[in-house]
Each structure stands twice: as structure tokens, then as C-alpha cells.
N, C-alpha and C positions, 0 to 999 in steps of 0.2 A: 570689343570681350566675348561676343558671340561666339563668333571665327575662332578665337583664341578655344574656345573650351569644345569645339566641335573637333578642332585639331585636335586635344588632347583625348576626348572620346574615341578619335580613329583610333589614334596611336594606340591606346590601352586595348583596344578591339583586335587591332593587328597582333599584338604582343597573347592574350588571352587568347586567338584562334590558335596560333602556332602550335603544331603537335597536338590540336583538338579532334579526337575521331570524329566520323561524320554520326549526327544525331545526338550529341553528346554539348552538354554547354561548361564553358573553361574560365578560370581566371588562370592567374599563375601558379596556386597552389592547391586549387580544386577543382578535380573533374568528376563532372556528376554526369552519367549515363543511365541513368534511371530511367523505365520506358522506353529504352531505345530500340527493342525490339532484337537485341542482341543474340546469337548463339555461338558466338566465341568472343575469347576475348580480343578487344581492339590493340593493334600492334603496333599504334603511334601514339598513347599514354605519352604525354609529356613527364622526363626525368623528374625534373623537378615538385612533381605532382605529391601535396600530402594527404589528402581527405581524394579518397578514391569509392563516389555511388555507384556499384552495380545492380541495383536491388530492380525487381520487376522486371527480368527478363528472360529469356527461354537459354542460360547457359548450363549444362550439365556435366560438363569438366573444367578444369584448368591444367595447362601440358605443365608439364614441368620446363623450370628456367621462364614461364610468363612473365613473371615479374623481377626479373632479373636487373632493370635495367631503373625498376624503383624503390630505390636506396633510401628516399626517403621519406615513405609512407608512412604514416601516424595513425591513418583511420583506412581500414576497408570495411565495407557492406555491402553484400551479395544476398542480402534477402530474398526472402522471396522469388527463388530460380528452383532448379532441381539438380543442384550442384553436388555430385559424389567425390569426396577430397581424398586426396592420395598423400601418401604421407611425406612428399617434399613439394607437396600444391605452394606452404607459406615459404620454399625457398627464395634468400635472399631478405625477405623483410628483415633486416635487424632491427630498423628502429620503431616495427609497426607496436602500438598501444592499445589500439580498440580493435575488435574484431565484430564482426556482426553475421553470421551464418543462419540466423532464423527463418521461420518456413521455408527449408528445403526436402525436405520430406527424407531426412538423415533415418538411417536406422542404424547407423553404427558410426564410430569414426576410428581410424587407423592410430593403431599404439602411436603411429611414429609422426603424427599430424600438428602435433603441438607438445613436441619432444626439443625444439632447438630452443638453444637459448635466448628468449624471447624475453622482451622487456614488457611483454603487453599486462594492461590495468584493468581491462576490459573487456570480457567475452560474452555474447549472447548466441545463445544456443537453443530459445525456446522457440516451444512451436514446431519441431520436427516429431522424430516416431524413434525417438531413441529408447531402448529398452535397457539396454545394461553399458557401461562403461569400464575397460580394462584396469584394473590396478596400475597405478602411477600414470593415468590420463594426463593429469596436471601437473605430475611431480615439479616439472623444470619452472614451472610460472609462479617462481617464488616472489616477483614484483604483483603479482596480480590482485586486484581489492574487489572488484565485483563478478560474480558471473551471475546469469540469467537461463537457466535448465526448466521453466515451467512449461506447462500443457506437451510434455512428454508421455513415454510410458517406463518412468526411470523405476528399477530393483537397484535400488540401493544397495553396496555393500561399505564395510570398517574404511575400507583403504581409498575410498573413491579421490577424496580431500586430500588426501597424504598429498604434501610441498605446498598446500598454501596457507604457510603462515600469514600471512598479512592479509587476508582474504578479509574484507570489512561486511559484503554486501552479500546475501545466498539467496535467492529463488528457485522456491520447489515446486512452488502451489500448481496446481492441477495437474498432477503424475499419477492419480488413483492409489496414492499409498494406500496401505492397510497398517500397515507395520513399519517403524524404524530401527536400525542396528542401536544396540547401543552408548556405542562408543565412534559414530557415523561422523562428529564435528568435533573431536579430540584432536583433530591438526588443526583446528580452525578457533585457535583461541581470543582471537582479535576481532570475531562476527560483532557486529554492530548492528544488523538489520538480518533476521531470519524469515522468511515467508513460505510459510506450510500450509497457504489457506487451497479451497477447494480441492482435499483428497477426500480418502475415507476413513483417516485414522480414528480409532475411538480409545487411544491413549498413549500417555510418552513414557518412556523407560525412565525408572527416577533416576536416572546416573547422567540421562543422554545430556543436559545443559551445566553438567557439572564445572566444567572447566570456562564459561562462556562469561567470564566477568564483566566483558565490555558491553555485553546486549544490552541495545536501548531499546530495539523495536520489535517485540513478535508478533505475528500474523497467524491467528490460527483460524480465522475464520471456515466458516463452510465445510466443517467437519462432522464427527460423530462422537466428540468429546462428551465424557459426563464429567463428574467434579474430578473424575480421576486423573484428570490433565494435572491439578495442582500441585502433587507431589514434586513432580519436574522441575516447579517454579521455584522453589522456595528458596535458593541460593541465587536466584536475580536479584542481588542489591541495586543494581544499576537501571534495572529493569522501567521504562519512562512509558512505552505505551505498549499496553497488550490489547490485543483482539481478539475475543471470542464469540464475537457476532454467527449467528446461522450454525449453531449446534445441536446439541438434545441435553443439556444443562437443565434439570428439574429441582436441583438443591443444592445447596452450598452447606457445608460446616461451619461450624461458628470460626470469627477472624479469619476469614480465607486468605485474605493476602494482606495479613499482618506485617510479614517477611518484605514486603516489596516498599520501601518509603520511598521511592522516589518517582513513584507513578503516579504520571500525569492528564494519562487519559486510560479510561478502561470502556471496554466495550461490549457489551452481557445480551446485546438485543438479536430479537429471532431466536430465543430461548423457551423452555417449559419452567420458567421459575414463576412460583406463584406466591411466594412469600420470600423475604430475605434474613440471612440467620444472623443470631448477636454478633455484636462485632461487624458487620459486613462492611463496615468502611474505617476501621481503626486501621492507625498507623497510615492511613493515606491524606499525610497534610498538606503535600502537594498538587491533590489531584484537581485539574481545572477541567474536567470533561468525561461527565459517566453519561452513558446512554443503555436503558433497559428498555428501550423500547420493543413492541412486538414480543411481550413474557405474557403473565397470567396471571401479574401482581394484581390484588384486590386490597390490599392492606397496607402499609410502613408503619414500621417502630416511631413512636412519636419525633425522639432526638436522635435519628437516624444519620440526620445529615449533622448535627451538634455541632461537631468537631471538624468539621470541612469546610473550615470558610473560605476556601483557595477556589471553591466552586464555581465556575463561569459561564458552563452549560449543561446543562440540566434536561433529559429525553425521559420522558415519561408515558410518549404515548402510547395508543395503542395495548393498552393493558385494560384491568376489569375494574376499574375504579367506581365505586359509587356514590364516592362522596371525595370532595377535594381535601386530598393528605395534609397533615402539618406538613410545615415548611421552616423549620425551624433552622437557624445556623448557615442562612444560605445569601448574606449580605452583600457579598458581589457576587450574584448570579448576573448575568445578563441575559439567555434567553433560557426559557421555560416551556416546555414543550408537553402537553395534557391532551393532546388530543384524541377522538377517536377511540375515547374511554367510555364508561358508562356514568358519566359524573351527571348526578340531578341535583347536590345540593351542595352547596358552599357556606358549611358551616359558620356561626358569629363568630367563634374563637379560631378560626385561621386569618393569621393577617399576612400580607407581603409587605405591609408599607416600612421592613429594615431592610427590604433589595432595592438598595438608594440607587444603583445602578441599572436597575432592569430595563430592557431595551423594547423585549419583545416576550410577549407573555401571548401560548396558542392555547385555547381551550374550546377550537372547534370539532363538529360533530360530536357534541354531546348530548344529553337531555336538559341541560342546564332553562329551568324557563322562568327563573327568577333572579336577578342579581341586583347588588348595591353598588352599582358604579362608582359609588364615593370611597369605596373601597380603594380607587385607583387612586385617588389625588395626591395621595403621597411620594408616590414615586412619579418623580417631577425629570426624569430621563426615560419614561416610557413612551416610545413612538408608537408600537402598534398593540393592539389586544384584538385577538382574533376570534370571534364568534361565528364563524358562520354553520349553520349547519345545527342550531340548536335555537329550541322552541322560543327563548327570549328574543330572539332576531323578528318572530312574526309580532310578538305579543306586544315589542315596546320598537319598533320600525321605526316609528313615525320622529322617535325622540332620540336615535339614533346618531343622524346625521350630527346634532349638535351638543353627543357628548366622545367628543374625540379623548384618546386616539381608537376607542372602541369602535371595530368595523363588524360588518356582518356580511362583507361580498370578499 
């Protein structure tokens, strides 16, 4: 049996090695020439190759006709090179589905580079130096569903995404954007995921997302938004994930998210909120994750969570609470974090016994000097109560070892 196995391995290696360039690793459908020190495209790539990795080499150009024998290719990865593509670079790749040209220091893309009738569904152009793209650059890519243009220096215009009627995911993070044309996304009505994070945006045009009825994930983290971003979100009735962390939001109008009835995750961490408006969570009956950490909130309305019984993860850490807030309506919460605040008091009227699913309670790095741990006995699923860096840890440290699940470590 051992002899037979060795024979089969030898036969497989013989097949794999046939048509395998020096320094590469090959199997019948995959040729991996990553980190092979290549300065030119190998001439002896097997014609049956479907996946070709050429990343982390020293390629600067690919001559016309270089891929003429690779008509079976469906994935081409040339990231982390110095390639300057030509109009005919991808000539003959009639079955190409995925293309990774990230991290090539590209400053422009020839108008004909993506003009053939490709079947491509996935393109990564991230981490280049692209500043603008001609009208119709993607117009022939009618099957494209994923496009990553992150970490460039893009200057966007209304026709840049013309023809991308099937686009599902668009990543524009890290482009130093300060403004966005109001009709930019009109050609992409099937967008589900839009990432505009890590830019310098202060507002969104009111009609920018007017046609985005399928949008489910909107990532706006680390911009300069204030509450002025909210009018552009009003029509997003199918939005499920909204990320607004790391902005300059200091106040919100009453009932700010009332039209986003399908929202399940809302992050507002690392803003400048000091209080929450009336009806802050009104209409968000499906909300399961709420992150308000890293603000300046010192008080919560008594009934702020009363109708949000679906909440499972609530993060209130790094705020300015001086006493434990009321937590009515959170019977399904599993994680509750209120660490790194200024809490010194747990009022007698604050109960958590209704949180039957609570598994983690984080009260670390506060000023709690006294606490009745009997308050936790009704929470049968509670696995950990973090009290690290509270005065109570030094005053009752000898008892904590017999009061699980409380820990000061």
C-alpha cells in the first residue's frame, strides 16, 4: 500500500511539474508564482491553468499576447508589482472572472484596459495611486459584482460607474474624499455593500442614495460627519448595518433612525455625543447590536431601551456615567459593557435580573467601591463579571474567589 501511495504521489508531481515555470508551485489548475523574483512573465505557464498568482514580484509590464495560450484562466493576481497595464494587456483572457491589480502604484488605467467583453465579476484596484478614471472605464463589465478602489486618491465623477448595473459591493475607503457627486451611484441600483470609511467627508448629498433600495451595509466610519449625514439615509428601508464610528457627531435630532426599520447593527462609537435624543431607538425593533462606546454620554433616558427587546450586544464603555444607568427592556442582551466610565454607584433600583441571557458584564476600570454581588444571583447564564481596576477589588479581594463569576483579574 505504501508503495502504491508513493507511486501515485510521484505521478501527480510529474503532472503538476509539467509546464511549471522555475520558482513556481503548480497543480493541474493552479500556478503559483508569488515571490518568485520574476522580472518578466514566464513563457511556460501550463495552458490548463485556471488560477495564476504573480504577486510580490518585480513585474513592470506584460507584453501583448503574453496570455494568448491561457484562455482557461479565471483568476489573475498581480498584486504588489510595478505593472503599468496597456490597452491589450488582458487580451485573450476571455474567461477571466477575477482580477487583482492592487498595490502596483498605478496612477492611471488605459481606457481600453477593461473594454473587452469580459465576464469579470471581481476586481481589486486597491492601494494604488489612482486619481481619476475616464468615463466608461467599467462600462463593458456588465457582470461585475465586486469593485475595490480603496486607498487611492480618487476624484469621483457621475459617470465613473456607468454600466455596473449588477455591482453588489463597492469599496471607496481611504480615498481622501471630501465631496461626492449627487448622482454617483445612480448606475448601480443593486448595491448591497458600500464602504466610504476613512475619508474626509462632512456630508452626503440628500439624493445620493435615492436609488439604493437594496443597500444592506453602509460603512461611514472615520469621516467628519455630523448629524447632517442623516437626511441621505432616509430612504434606506432595507439597511441592516450602519457604521458611523469615528466621526464628529455631537448631537442627533429626535427620532433619528425611525425609517431604518430593518437595522440590526448600529455603531456610533468614538463620536462626541453627550446625550441621546427623544426617540433615539424608535422603530429599531430588530436592532441586535448597539455600540455607543467612546462618547461623552453621562445619562440615559429611563426607557431608552424599553422597546428594543432584540438587543443582544450593548456597548456603553468609555463614557461619562457616574452611576449605573437604568437598563429596562434588555431581557435578551448577552454582552453588556460599561467599562472605563466614572461609575461609583449602583443604585438599588437598578436591576439586571430580567437579563436572563446575560453572559458577560464588564464593569472594569470604574470607581465602584461597594457592590452587592447577590444582585447577580438571578442571572443563571452569567459566565463572567469583570471588576478589574475598581476599588471594590482591593476591599473584598479575599472574598472574590468564592463569588464566581466575578473576577478582578
